[in-house]
C-alpha distance (Angstrom), angle and dihedral (degrees) to the residues before:
residue distance angle dihedral
X1 . . .
X2 3.78 . .
X3 3.85 123.7 .
X4 3.79 95.0 -101.8
X5 3.81 92.7 52.0
X6 3.82 91.0 44.0
X7 3.78 88.9 56.6
X8 3.80 93.1 47.8
X9 3.80 95.5 47.6
X10 3.87 90.6 45.4
X11 3.79 93.6 56.5
X12 3.82 91.0 45.4
X13 3.77 92.0 51.1
X14 3.84 92.8 52.3
X15 3.84 92.8 49.3
X16 3.79 106.1 30.8
X17 3.79 104.5 30.2
X18 3.82 103.3 27.7
X19 3.76 93.1 30.3
X20 3.79 129.8 -162.0
X21 3.73 108.4 -22.5
X22 3.84 123.0 -169.0
X23 3.79 89.2 -101.6
X24 3.88 95.2 51.1
X25 3.75 93.6 41.6
X26 3.84 90.5 52.0
X27 3.85 91.6 48.3
X28 3.76 91.7 50.7
X29 3.81 91.3 49.6
X30 3.80 91.1 49.5
X31 3.92 91.3 50.4
X32 3.73 93.1 49.4
X33 3.75 92.3 45.2
X34 3.84 87.4 56.2
X35 3.75 91.2 45.7
X36 3.78 95.3 53.6
X37 3.80 96.0 41.6
X38 3.76 111.0 126.2
X39 3.82 111.0 -91.8
X40 3.86 98.1 22.3
X41 3.79 110.0 136.2
X42 3.82 102.6 164.9
X43 3.80 121.3 74.8
X44 3.78 105.2 -111.6
X45 3.81 110.8 -111.8
X46 3.80 140.9 168.4
X47 3.78 145.9 132.9
X48 3.74 134.7 -59.5
X49 3.80 124.7 -137.9
X50 3.77 138.2 -177.5
X51 3.79 107.2 -132.8
X52 3.78 129.3 165.2
X53 3.71 91.7 -16.5
X54 3.84 95.4 -52.7
X55 3.82 134.2 100.4
X56 3.81 108.4 -116.1
X57 3.87 121.2 -162.3
X58 3.67 113.4 -161.0
X59 3.84 121.2 -169.1
X60 3.80 112.5 -134.4
X61 3.82 123.3 -160.7
X62 3.82 127.4 173.7
X63 3.75 135.4 -163.1
X64 3.82 89.7 -116.8
X65 3.82 93.0 56.2
X66 3.83 89.7 44.7
X67 3.74 88.6 57.0
X68 3.81 92.7 46.5
X69 3.76 90.8 49.5
X70 3.80 92.1 50.3
X71 3.83 89.6 49.4
X72 3.79 88.3 51.7
X73 3.82 90.5 49.2
X74 3.83 88.4 57.2
X75 3.88 92.0 46.9
X76 3.84 88.9 50.6
X77 3.77 91.0 53.7
X78 3.76 94.0 48.1
X79 3.82 96.4 -99.7
X80 3.87 107.4 131.2
X81 3.78 97.5 179.3
X82 3.82 94.3 112.4
X83 3.80 97.6 40.9
X84 3.80 89.7 122.7
X85 3.78 92.9 59.8
X86 3.82 89.1 54.1
X87 3.78 91.7 48.7
X88 3.83 93.2 48.7
X89 3.80 90.7 53.7
X90 3.80 97.7 47.2
X91 3.89 89.2 44.6
X92 3.79 90.1 54.6
X93 3.82 88.1 53.0
X94 3.80 91.1 47.6
X95 3.86 91.9 52.1
X96 3.78 93.3 44.8
X97 3.76 95.4 53.7
X98 3.88 93.1 44.2
X99 3.80 91.4 50.2
X100 3.82 98.8 40.1
X101 3.78 103.5 42.1
X102 3.78 105.0 7.2
X103 3.86 97.6 -118.0
X104 3.77 133.7 76.9
X105 3.85 120.6 -140.8
X106 3.77 112.1 -113.5
X107 3.84 91.2 -119.8
X108 3.78 92.8 57.1
X109 3.80 93.9 42.2
X110 3.83 88.0 54.4
X111 3.81 95.6 45.2
X112 3.82 92.3 46.9
X113 3.84 90.6 51.7
X114 3.79 92.6 45.4
X115 3.80 96.7 49.3
X116 3.84 93.8 41.6
X117 3.81 90.5 57.0
X118 3.82 91.5 41.3
X119 3.79 94.3 50.3
X120 3.87 89.7 51.0
X121 3.80 94.7 42.3
X122 3.82 107.3 27.3
X123 3.78 92.3 162.8
X124 3.80 89.5 71.3
X125 3.82 88.4 68.7
X126 3.87 93.5 61.3
X127 3.78 89.5 83.4
X128 3.81 95.4 38.5
X129 3.80 109.5 134.7
X130 3.84 115.8 -115.1
X131 3.84 92.3 -127.3
X132 3.77 93.2 51.5
X133 3.83 90.8 49.1
X134 3.79 90.5 53.3
X135 3.83 88.4 52.3
X136 3.79 91.5 53.2
X137 3.78 90.4 49.6
X138 3.89 90.4 53.3
X139 3.85 89.7 50.1
X140 3.85 89.8 48.5
X141 3.76 90.0 50.7
X142 3.78 91.0 58.4
X143 3.83 88.6 49.8
X144 3.77 89.8 52.7
X145 3.74 92.2 49.8
X146 3.79 93.3 52.0
X147 3.77 101.7 34.8
X148 3.72 109.9 38.7
X149 3.75 104.0 158.4
X150 3.78 99.0 -128.9
X151 3.83 125.9 158.2
X152 3.82 115.1 -128.0
X153 3.83 87.4 -107.9
X154 3.82 91.3 61.2
X155 3.79 93.8 44.1
X156 3.83 85.0 48.4
X157 3.82 90.8 -139.6
X158 3.85 89.2 154.4
X159 3.78 94.1 50.3
X160 3.87 118.5 107.6
X161 3.74 112.2 -91.6
X162 3.85 98.5 18.8
X163 3.81 108.6 158.2
X164 3.81 105.0 167.2
X165 3.83 146.9 -63.3
X166 3.80 131.5 -76.5
X167 3.78 138.6 -160.2
X168 3.79 138.0 176.7
X169 3.77 129.2 -111.6
X170 3.85 100.6 -154.7
X171 3.83 92.0 -169.6
X172 3.77 97.5 62.3
X173 3.83 93.9 -115.5
X174 3.78 128.9 139.0
X175 3.82 120.4 -106.6
X176 3.74 115.4 -60.9
X177 3.80 132.6 -128.5
X178 3.75 88.1 -102.3
X179 3.75 90.7 54.4
X180 3.72 90.0 56.0
X181 3.77 93.9 45.1
X182 3.81 89.6 48.4
X183 3.83 87.8 54.9
X184 3.84 90.0 50.9
X185 3.74 88.6 51.5
X186 3.84 98.3 49.2
X187 3.81 104.1 21.7
X188 3.81 88.0 -140.7
X189 3.78 118.1 134.8
X190 3.86 110.2 -114.5
X191 3.84 121.4 -154.1
X192 3.81 108.9 -153.9
X193 3.77 115.3 -157.1
X194 3.77 106.1 -158.5
X195 3.75 120.2 -166.7
X196 3.81 147.3 130.0
X197 3.83 128.6 -129.7
X198 3.84 91.1 -90.6
X199 3.83 91.1 57.5
X200 3.80 93.0 130.4
X201 3.89 87.9 67.7
X202 3.76 101.2 25.0
X203 3.81 99.5 39.2
X204 3.78 128.8 -145.9
X205 3.76 142.6 -93.5
X206 3.81 123.4 -128.8
X207 3.82 116.3 -154.3
X208 3.79 127.7 -177.6
X209 3.78 115.1 -146.7
X210 3.85 110.0 -155.6
X211 3.74 142.5 134.8
X212 3.77 93.2 23.7
X213 3.85 92.9 -57.3
X214 3.86 140.5 57.2
X215 3.68 141.8 -123.6
X216 3.82 137.2 -160.5
X217 3.76 111.4 -112.8
X218 3.81 102.0 172.1
X219 3.78 139.5 5.6
X220 3.75 125.6 -179.4
X221 3.78 145.1 55.6
X222 3.82 116.7 -20.3
X223 3.81 94.2 -116.5
X224 3.81 122.3 131.8
X225 3.73 113.8 -101.9
X226 3.77 91.8 -155.3
X227 3.77 140.1 10.2
X228 3.69 122.9 -109.4
């Protein structure tokens, strides 16, 4: 079994065969609490590890992503002073997808075009409708979730026990086309934690994106199936 398949099967064993342990259920609750904290724009993401017989989910944040999120805050509030930072980030994503897999996801193509024009002609944004601006912010959040520029050292891919990455869908939806394309680009399994703000009552879905597709591993309340 090659390394990629080992990572895939390891995550599936932890979630499907072992089930939600107290440790994993607690981690998922902590991740979603962070996601739905007032003021959070980015979709919480990080790396997954197999350590001491348990699946460990570690949230990863970087100064670059902090800066991008602050720029997006400004844009959301109608302050376009850091529009160039937003354009630079999405253009890097556009170039990366084009060079790595030969195609650019429609969402990234759109955002790249939008912010390129906006950075050259910022005066056009002065009459930009509030609702439309919120829609752009939501699109950009998906970009951030799927294209956080993190060196391998920060993703900790080379650390013992690394099994994959994870990120949250805060709208309760299944993995997107960009999730799948990102997996094709990186070949790293991606655990998508899909939930809505009322997840304590409504539960969550855990999808695993791998091999250019995805599958549902768990659906239900985040309660441990067994004690440790």
